[in-house]
C-alpha positions in Angstrom: 0.0 0.0 0.0 1.0 3.6 -0.6 1.4 5.6 2.6 0.9 9.4 2.6 1.4 11.7 5.6 -0.8 14.7 6.2 1.6 17.7 6.3 0.9 18.4 9.9 1.5 14.7 10.8 4.9 14.9 9.1 5.6 18.0 11.1 4.6 16.3 14.3 6.9 13.3 13.5 9.8 15.6 12.8 9.3 17.7 15.9 9.0 14.6 18.1 12.2 13.1 16.6 14.0 16.4 17.4 12.6 16.5 20.9 13.6 13.0 21.8 17.0 13.4 20.2 17.6 16.6 22.2 16.9 14.6 25.4 19.1 11.6 24.7 21.3 11.0 21.7 19.9 8.2 19.6 16.4 8.3 21.2 15.0 10.4 18.4 16.2 7.8 15.9 14.7 5.0 18.0 11.4 6.9 17.9 11.6 7.3 14.2 12.3 3.6 13.7 9.3 2.7 15.9 7.0 5.0 13.8 8.4 3.5 10.6 7.8 0.0 11.9 4.2 0.7 12.9 3.6 2.5 9.6 4.8 -0.7 7.8 2.4 -2.8 9.9 -0.4 -0.4 9.1 0.3 -0.6 5.4 0.3 -4.5 5.7 -2.8 -4.7 7.8 -4.8 -1.4 7.8 -7.8 -2.9 9.5 -5.8 -4.0 12.5 -5.9 -0.6 14.3 -8.6 0.4 16.8 -11.6 2.0 15.1 -12.2 5.7 15.6 -14.8 8.2 14.3 -15.3 8.9 10.6 -13.5 5.7 9.5 -10.2 6.5 11.1 -8.2 4.1 13.1 -5.2 4.3 15.4 -2.2 2.2 16.2 0.1 2.7 19.2 3.8 3.4 18.6 5.6 0.7 20.6 7.7 2.1 23.5 6.5 5.7 23.1 3.3 7.5 24.3 2.2 8.2 20.7 -0.5 6.9 18.4 -0.7 7.0 14.6 -4.1 8.1 13.4 -4.9 7.0 9.9 -7.5 5.9 7.3 -7.1 3.5 4.5 -8.8 3.6 1.1 -8.1 1.2 -1.7 -4.4 0.8 -2.0 -3.6 3.9 0.1 -3.1 4.7 3.7 -3.4 8.3 4.8 -1.7 9.2 8.1 -3.5 12.0 9.7 -1.6 12.5 12.9 1.4 11.4 15.0 -0.5 12.1 18.2 0.8 12.1 21.8 -1.6 10.0 23.8 -1.8 12.3 26.8 -2.0 15.7 25.2 -4.9 17.5 23.4 -7.1 14.4 22.8 -9.0 14.5 19.6 -7.2 17.7 18.3 -6.5 15.9 15.0 -10.2 15.6 14.2 -10.3 19.1 12.7 -7.9 17.8 10.0 -10.6 15.4 8.8 -12.4 18.4 7.4 -9.3 19.7 5.6 -9.0 16.7 3.3 -11.1 13.6 2.9 -9.3 10.5 1.8 
């Protein structure tokens, strides 16, 4: 499946990698690797994530307090958010109105 990031989701990923790397050398790269791994799992089995509103799903990022919010359609997975699990719950839902996949 093709995987596409919402621009804000890509920015969240980059900012989180930078944050973790600034705290401990190599931790940002471990976070990035965990996100890449779960993204590959999502692409392989898009229906495996927990169901959310409007056809979106979420998968947890192993070892970090983040979820990947996404929706699949045909041969494409659209990643809407790289969301911290304990901050601003549901903030990403406004992005569903920006672009329907």
